[in-house]
C-alpha positions as CSV (number, residue, x, y, z in Angstrom):
1,X,24.7,43.2,76.2
2,X,21.5,43.5,74.2
3,X,19.0,44.5,76.9
4,X,16.1,46.8,76.9
5,X,18.3,49.9,77.1
6,X,20.9,48.6,74.7
7,X,18.8,47.1,71.9
8,X,21.0,45.5,69.1
9,X,20.3,46.1,65.5
10,X,18.9,43.4,63.3
11,X,22.3,42.4,61.9
12,X,21.8,44.2,58.6
13,X,23.6,47.4,57.7
14,X,21.5,49.7,55.6
15,X,22.1,50.8,52.0
16,X,25.6,51.3,50.7
17,X,26.9,52.3,54.2
18,X,27.3,48.5,54.5
19,X,30.0,48.7,51.8
20,X,31.5,52.0,52.9
21,X,32.8,50.4,56.1
22,X,35.4,48.9,53.9
23,X,36.3,51.9,51.8
24,X,39.1,53.2,49.6
25,X,40.0,55.6,52.4
26,X,40.5,52.5,54.7
27,X,42.5,50.9,51.9
28,X,44.9,53.9,51.8
29,X,45.3,53.9,55.6
30,X,46.2,50.2,55.6
31,X,48.6,50.7,52.7
32,X,50.4,53.4,54.6
33,X,50.7,51.4,57.8
34,X,51.8,48.1,56.2
35,X,55.0,47.5,54.3
36,X,54.8,45.9,50.9
37,X,55.1,42.1,51.1
38,X,57.4,42.2,48.1
39,X,59.8,44.8,49.5
40,X,63.4,44.1,50.4
41,X,64.7,40.6,49.5
42,X,61.4,38.7,49.8
43,X,61.8,35.4,47.9
44,X,60.5,35.4,44.3
45,X,61.4,32.1,42.9
46,X,63.3,30.2,45.6
47,X,62.7,26.4,45.9
48,X,60.1,25.1,48.3
49,X,61.5,24.4,51.8
50,X,60.7,21.6,54.2
51,X,57.8,22.5,56.5
52,X,57.7,20.8,59.9
53,X,54.6,19.2,61.5
54,X,54.7,21.9,64.2
55,X,54.6,24.7,61.5
56,X,51.7,22.9,59.8
57,X,49.7,22.7,63.1
58,X,50.4,26.4,63.9
59,X,49.3,27.3,60.3
60,X,46.1,25.3,60.6
61,X,45.3,27.0,63.9
62,X,46.0,30.4,62.3
63,X,43.9,29.6,59.2
64,X,41.0,28.6,61.4
65,X,41.1,31.8,63.4
66,X,41.5,33.8,60.2
67,X,38.5,32.1,58.6
68,X,36.3,33.0,61.6
69,X,37.5,36.6,61.7
70,X,37.0,36.8,57.9
71,X,33.5,35.4,58.2
72,X,32.5,38.0,60.9
73,X,33.9,40.9,58.9
74,X,32.5,40.2,55.4
75,X,29.2,38.5,56.4
76,X,26.9,41.1,58.1
77,X,24.4,38.3,58.6
78,X,26.9,36.3,60.7
79,X,25.3,34.8,63.8
80,X,26.5,32.4,66.4
81,X,24.1,29.4,66.6
82,X,23.4,27.0,69.5
83,X,25.3,23.8,69.3
84,X,23.2,20.7,69.7
85,X,24.2,17.0,69.3
86,X,22.9,15.4,66.2
87,X,19.4,13.9,66.4
88,X,19.5,10.2,67.3
89,X,23.3,10.4,68.1
90,X,24.8,8.6,71.2
91,X,25.9,12.0,72.5
92,X,22.3,13.4,72.4
93,X,20.9,10.2,74.1
94,X,23.5,10.3,76.9
95,X,22.8,14.1,77.4
96,X,19.0,13.4,77.6
97,X,19.5,10.6,80.1
98,X,21.8,12.7,82.4
99,X,19.4,15.7,82.3
100,X,16.4,13.5,83.1
101,X,18.3,12.0,86.0
102,X,19.3,15.4,87.4
103,X,15.7,16.8,87.2
104,X,14.3,13.7,88.7
105,X,16.6,14.0,91.7
106,X,15.7,17.7,92.1
107,X,12.0,16.9,92.1
108,X,12.5,14.1,94.6
109,X,14.4,16.4,96.9
110,X,11.8,19.1,96.8
111,X,9.1,16.6,97.5
112,X,10.8,15.4,100.7
113,X,9.4,16.5,104.1
114,X,11.1,18.7,104.9
115,X,12.4,19.6,101.4
116,X,16.1,19.2,100.5
117,X,17.5,22.1,98.6
118,X,21.1,21.0,97.7
119,X,20.4,20.5,94.0
120,X,18.2,23.7,93.9
121,X,21.0,25.8,95.4
122,X,23.4,24.4,92.9
123,X,21.1,25.6,90.1
124,X,20.6,29.0,91.8
125,X,24.4,29.4,91.9
126,X,24.6,28.8,88.1
127,X,21.7,31.1,87.5
128,X,23.3,33.9,89.5
129,X,26.6,33.5,87.6
130,X,24.6,33.8,84.3
131,X,22.7,36.9,85.4
132,X,25.9,38.6,86.5
133,X,27.5,37.8,83.1
134,X,24.7,39.7,81.3
135,X,25.5,42.9,83.1
136,X,27.2,46.0,81.6
137,X,29.6,48.2,83.6
138,X,26.8,50.7,84.2
139,X,24.5,48.1,85.8
140,X,25.7,48.7,89.3
141,X,22.2,48.8,90.9
142,X,21.1,45.6,89.1
143,X,24.4,43.9,90.3
144,X,23.6,44.9,93.9
145,X,20.1,43.5,93.6
146,X,21.4,40.2,92.2
147,X,24.0,39.9,94.9
148,X,21.5,40.6,97.7
149,X,18.6,38.3,96.5
150,X,20.9,35.5,95.3
151,X,23.2,35.6,98.4
152,X,24.0,31.8,98.4
153,X,25.2,31.8,102.0
154,X,22.0,33.4,103.2
155,X,19.9,31.0,100.9
156,X,21.8,28.0,102.5
157,X,21.0,29.3,106.0
158,X,17.3,29.8,105.1
159,X,17.2,26.3,103.6
160,X,18.7,24.8,106.8
161,X,16.2,26.6,109.0
162,X,13.2,25.8,106.9
163,X,12.7,29.5,106.0
164,X,13.6,29.4,102.2
165,X,10.8,30.6,99.9
166,X,12.4,29.4,96.7
167,X,9.4,30.3,94.6
168,X,10.0,34.0,95.5
169,X,13.7,33.7,94.6
170,X,12.8,32.2,91.2
171,X,10.2,34.9,90.6
172,X,13.0,37.5,91.1
173,X,15.2,35.6,88.6
174,X,12.5,35.7,85.9
175,X,12.0,39.4,86.6
176,X,15.7,40.1,86.2
177,X,15.8,38.0,83.0
178,X,13.0,40.1,81.6
179,X,15.0,43.3,82.4
180,X,18.2,42.1,80.8
181,X,17.0,40.2,77.8
182,X,16.7,41.5,74.2
183,X,13.2,42.5,73.1
184,X,13.1,39.3,71.0
185,X,13.0,37.2,74.2
186,X,10.0,39.0,75.7
187,X,7.7,36.2,74.6
188,X,9.9,33.6,76.2
189,X,9.8,35.4,79.5
190,X,6.1,35.6,79.2
191,X,5.9,31.9,78.8
192,X,8.1,31.4,81.9
193,X,5.7,33.4,84.0
194,X,2.9,31.1,83.0
195,X,4.6,28.0,84.4
196,X,3.3,27.2,87.9
197,X,5.2,24.0,88.8
198,X,8.7,24.8,90.3
199,X,10.7,22.0,88.7
200,X,9.4,22.5,85.1
201,X,9.9,26.3,85.6
202,X,13.6,25.9,86.7
203,X,14.1,23.5,83.8
204,X,12.6,26.0,81.3
205,X,14.7,28.9,82.6
206,X,18.0,27.5,81.3
207,X,17.2,27.2,77.6
208,X,16.0,30.9,77.7
209,X,19.3,31.8,79.5
210,X,21.2,30.0,76.8
211,X,19.4,32.0,74.1
212,X,20.2,35.2,76.1
213,X,23.9,34.3,76.1
214,X,23.8,33.8,72.3
215,X,22.0,37.2,72.0
216,X,24.8,38.8,74.0
217,X,27.6,37.1,72.0
218,X,26.0,38.1,68.7
219,X,25.5,41.7,69.9
220,X,29.2,41.7,70.8
221,X,30.1,40.5,67.4
222,X,28.2,43.3,65.7
223,X,29.6,45.9,68.1
224,X,33.2,44.7,67.6
225,X,33.0,44.3,63.8
226,X,34.6,47.7,63.0
227,X,37.5,47.1,65.4
228,X,37.9,43.6,64.1
229,X,38.1,44.9,60.5
230,X,41.6,46.5,60.9
231,X,43.0,43.6,62.9
232,X,41.6,41.1,60.4
233,X,43.1,42.9,57.4
234,X,46.6,42.9,59.0
235,X,46.2,39.3,60.2
236,X,45.1,37.9,56.9
237,X,47.8,39.8,55.0
238,X,50.5,38.5,57.4
239,X,49.3,34.9,57.1
240,X,49.2,35.1,53.3
241,X,52.7,36.6,53.2
242,X,53.9,33.6,55.2
243,X,52.2,31.4,52.7
244,X,53.9,33.2,49.8
245,X,57.3,32.9,51.4
246,X,56.8,29.1,51.7
247,X,55.2,28.7,48.2
248,X,57.0,30.8,45.6
249,X,54.3,30.1,43.0
250,X,51.5,31.0,45.4
251,X,50.2,33.9,43.2
252,X,50.2,32.2,39.8
253,X,46.4,32.0,39.5
254,X,46.0,35.5,40.8
255,X,48.4,36.8,38.2
256,X,46.6,34.9,35.4
257,X,43.3,36.3,36.7
258,X,44.5,39.9,36.5
259,X,46.4,39.4,33.2
260,X,43.4,37.9,31.5
261,X,41.2,40.7,32.9
262,X,43.6,43.3,31.5
263,X,43.4,41.7,28.0
264,X,39.6,41.8,28.2
265,X,39.6,45.5,29.2
266,X,42.0,46.4,26.4
267,X,40.0,44.5,23.8
268,X,36.8,46.4,24.9
269,X,38.7,49.7,24.7
270,X,39.9,48.8,21.2
271,X,36.4,47.9,20.0
272,X,35.1,51.2,21.2
273,X,33.0,49.8,24.1
274,X,35.2,51.7,26.6
275,X,35.3,55.5,26.4
276,X,38.9,55.9,27.7
277,X,42.2,54.1,28.1
278,X,41.9,51.4,30.9
279,X,43.7,52.1,34.1
280,X,45.0,49.7,36.8
281,X,41.9,50.5,38.8
282,X,39.7,49.7,35.8
283,X,41.4,46.4,35.3
284,X,41.2,45.5,39.0
285,X,37.5,46.2,39.2
286,X,36.8,44.4,36.0
287,X,38.7,41.4,37.3
288,X,36.3,41.2,40.3
289,X,33.3,41.4,37.9
290,X,34.7,38.4,36.0
291,X,34.5,36.4,39.2
292,X,30.7,36.5,38.8
293,X,31.0,34.6,35.5
294,X,33.6,32.1,36.7
295,X,33.8,28.5,35.4
296,X,34.4,27.0,38.8
297,X,34.6,23.5,37.6
298,X,37.5,24.1,35.2
299,X,39.3,27.4,36.0
300,X,41.5,27.7,39.1
301,X,40.2,30.5,41.4
302,X,42.7,33.3,42.4
303,X,44.6,32.3,45.5
304,X,43.8,35.6,47.3
305,X,40.1,34.9,47.0
306,X,39.9,31.2,47.9
307,X,38.2,31.9,51.2
308,X,35.4,33.7,49.4
309,X,35.0,31.4,46.4
310,X,31.7,30.0,47.7
311,X,30.4,33.5,48.2
312,X,31.2,34.6,44.7
313,X,29.7,31.4,43.3
314,X,26.5,32.0,45.3
315,X,26.3,35.6,44.0
316,X,27.0,34.3,40.5
317,X,24.0,31.9,40.7
318,X,21.8,34.5,42.1
319,X,22.7,37.0,39.4
320,X,22.1,34.3,36.7
321,X,18.6,33.8,38.0
322,X,18.0,37.6,38.2
323,X,19.1,38.0,34.5
324,X,16.5,35.4,33.5
325,X,13.7,36.8,35.6
326,X,14.3,40.3,34.4
327,X,14.5,39.1,30.8
328,X,11.2,37.3,30.9
329,X,9.4,40.3,32.6
330,X,10.9,42.7,30.0
331,X,9.6,40.5,27.2
332,X,6.2,40.2,28.8
333,X,5.7,43.9,29.2
334,X,7.1,44.8,25.8
335,X,5.0,42.2,24.0
336,X,1.7,42.9,25.8
337,X,2.1,46.7,25.7
338,X,0.0,49.3,27.5
339,X,-2.9,47.0,28.4
340,X,-1.1,45.7,31.5
341,X,1.2,48.6,32.2
342,X,0.8,49.9,35.7
343,X,-1.8,47.3,36.8
344,X,-1.3,47.0,40.6
345,X,0.2,43.8,41.9
346,X,0.6,42.2,38.4
347,X,4.4,42.6,38.2
348,X,4.9,41.0,41.7
349,X,2.6,38.1,40.8
350,X,4.4,37.4,37.5
351,X,7.8,37.7,39.1
352,X,6.9,35.3,41.9
353,X,5.7,32.8,39.3
354,X,9.0,33.0,37.3
355,X,11.2,32.8,40.4
356,X,9.3,29.6,41.6
357,X,9.8,27.9,38.2
358,X,13.5,28.8,38.2
359,X,14.1,27.9,41.8
360,X,15.9,24.6,40.8
361,X,17.9,26.1,37.9
362,X,21.3,25.2,39.3
363,X,20.5,21.6,40.0
364,X,21.4,18.7,37.7
365,X,17.8,17.7,37.2
366,X,16.8,21.1,35.9
367,X,15.5,21.1,32.3
368,X,15.9,24.6,30.9
369,X,13.7,24.2,27.8
370,X,10.9,22.6,29.8
371,X,11.1,25.2,32.5
372,X,10.8,28.1,30.0
373,X,8.0,26.4,28.2
374,X,6.1,26.2,31.5
375,X,7.0,29.9,32.2
376,X,5.5,30.9,28.9
377,X,2.3,29.0,29.6
378,X,2.0,30.5,33.1
379,X,2.6,34.0,31.8
380,X,-0.2,33.6,29.2
381,X,-2.6,32.2,31.8
382,X,-1.8,35.0,34.3
383,X,-2.1,37.7,31.6
384,X,-5.3,36.4,30.2
385,X,-6.9,36.4,33.6
386,X,-5.6,39.9,34.3
387,X,-6.9,41.3,30.9
388,X,-10.3,39.7,31.6
389,X,-10.5,41.0,35.2
390,X,-9.8,44.6,34.0
391,X,-12.1,44.6,31.1
392,X,-9.6,44.4,28.3
393,X,-10.2,42.4,25.1
394,X,-8.4,39.1,24.9
395,X,-5.3,38.9,22.7
396,X,-5.4,36.8,19.5
397,X,-3.9,33.4,19.7
398,X,-0.9,34.2,17.5
399,X,0.1,37.0,20.0
400,X,0.3,34.4,22.8
401,X,2.4,32.1,20.5
402,X,4.8,34.9,19.8
403,X,5.1,35.6,23.6
404,X,5.8,32.0,24.4
405,X,8.4,31.8,21.6
406,X,10.2,34.9,22.9
407,X,10.2,33.6,26.4
408,X,11.6,30.2,25.4
409,X,14.3,31.9,23.4
410,X,15.7,33.3,26.7
411,X,17.2,29.9,27.3
412,X,19.9,30.6,24.7
413,X,22.9,32.6,26.1
414,X,23.2,34.7,23.0
415,X,19.5,35.8,23.2
416,X,19.4,39.6,22.6
417,X,17.2,40.4,25.6
418,X,19.2,38.2,27.9
419,X,22.5,39.7,26.8
420,X,21.1,43.2,27.2
421,X,19.9,42.6,30.8
422,X,23.2,40.8,31.6
423,X,25.2,43.8,30.3
424,X,23.2,46.3,32.2
425,X,23.6,44.4,35.5
426,X,27.4,44.2,34.9
427,X,27.5,47.9,34.2
428,X,25.6,48.6,37.4
429,X,27.9,46.5,39.5
430,X,31.0,48.0,37.9
431,X,29.7,51.5,38.5
432,X,29.4,50.7,42.2
433,X,33.0,49.5,42.4
434,X,34.5,52.4,40.3
435,X,32.8,55.2,42.2
436,X,32.4,53.7,45.7
437,X,28.9,55.1,46.0
438,X,27.5,55.7,49.5
439,X,24.1,55.5,47.8
440,X,23.1,53.2,45.0
441,X,23.4,54.6,41.4
442,X,20.4,54.7,39.2
443,X,19.2,51.4,37.9
444,X,19.5,50.8,34.2
445,X,16.3,50.2,32.3
446,X,14.6,46.8,32.6
447,X,16.0,46.1,36.1
448,X,13.3,47.7,38.3
449,X,11.5,44.3,38.9
450,X,14.6,42.9,40.5
451,X,15.9,46.0,42.1
452,X,15.7,44.8,45.7
453,X,17.5,41.5,45.0
454,X,20.1,43.3,42.8
455,X,20.9,45.9,45.5
456,X,21.3,43.1,48.1
457,X,23.8,41.3,45.9
458,X,25.6,44.6,45.1
459,X,26.0,45.3,48.8
460,X,27.5,41.9,49.4
461,X,29.7,42.1,46.3
462,X,31.0,45.6,47.1
463,X,31.8,44.7,50.7
464,X,33.6,41.6,49.7
465,X,35.6,43.4,47.0
466,X,36.6,46.3,49.2
467,X,37.7,44.0,52.0
468,X,39.8,41.9,49.6
469,X,41.4,45.0,48.3
470,X,42.3,46.1,51.8
471,X,44.0,42.8,52.6
472,X,45.8,42.0,49.3
473,X,46.4,45.5,47.8
474,X,50.3,45.2,48.0
475,X,50.2,41.9,46.1
476,X,47.8,43.3,43.5
477,X,49.8,46.5,43.0
478,X,52.9,44.7,42.1
479,X,51.1,42.4,39.6
480,X,49.2,45.3,38.1
481,X,52.5,47.3,37.7
482,X,54.0,44.3,35.9
483,X,51.0,44.2,33.6
484,X,51.4,47.9,32.8
485,X,55.1,47.4,32.0
486,X,54.3,44.5,29.7
487,X,51.9,46.8,27.8
488,X,48.7,44.8,28.7
489,X,47.2,47.9,30.4
490,X,47.5,51.5,29.5
491,X,47.7,53.6,32.6
492,X,48.5,53.7,36.4
């Protein structure tokens, strides 16, 4: 429970330790403990069999559970969210009417002479149950206090004898909530203390308790993630094996993905771009890199990665934007030279401008030529103002024209600067996969302006790849061995 003495983290693992939770060491451990899905007489090309409705329902349930566990393991930002009916929906309207009726009755009862406490005691019972649910095993003293102050039998007797001081009981409740809540709820507790009317106060307590329950659940998720990792690996592999047994061609797209990757690696080796003969590991890592350039509209995605296709596509789009941002900034600084080098705040300002103008680059309405023309104009305006501010002579008009032309040229995929930045980013990501760094490798030149964003993507990418290897390694090993035997790859 995330209380004052058990403060949860912010949900973000730091540095490459986020990736190392799903490491090669874990991969070897899972491999040793799990038999190959292709061992024995597992079907390779048997015809599809009839699948019953019951089997489909069970599979659907399993897939739902698997998807949730997968989301928790691979997404370190995963958070449970409050569930609310849609605005304007019948469900929301009915809920509002029922709540209003309840609170109206409560207020009417408390205004009677003498007051009636039946509704209030019902609320206190629910509050007591909630408070007890927030306790950890070591909270024995707090449990005793809650049981004593919120002794419902005693409260009922006091109400019947006209001796119940409900305001004092509610004050205790708020104090206990302040003790048990996460630090992020301190402001909510402070606002509760400022409410003087009893019914509005009781009404305001429950939304805060709901938030505390979410805090507790999310703290539990982050705490259980390491234990969930091993279970999720075994569960996903088992479910996929069942899928393979029912669908003999279930790995066709995965095979094509790895085969095509092997051919690309071999071609690079033959052209002299690779220093040594490619290995199975090299092919496998390069295959993941290719997912960041995937043609999602036309090329079928590997079956083993379908649950993460959206994540890879999102990373792909983020990287495409980073390539363009870094390319523009490299051109700007190379063209303008030492006059602007090292000026404080300028890089951040220029970068922010480029990012804003490229924010819609993956929408259908985005006009690339128009956007880069605007970027060129904005860069010239910003640089002119900066030169003037720092006492430098203005550049001649033809120099600005050259800068605008070079920036506009970045729209072309074969632009030399764009290709250079793209290549360096790929090298950086591939280095992370090949060596399983616990700290980030040095950034290649030209990537410093986008270092923070690139490291965040690299963390997500590495974590996703390593988890996928853990789950599907037996399937991949068999395919990669076949590729070696066919001569498409050169080593184990």
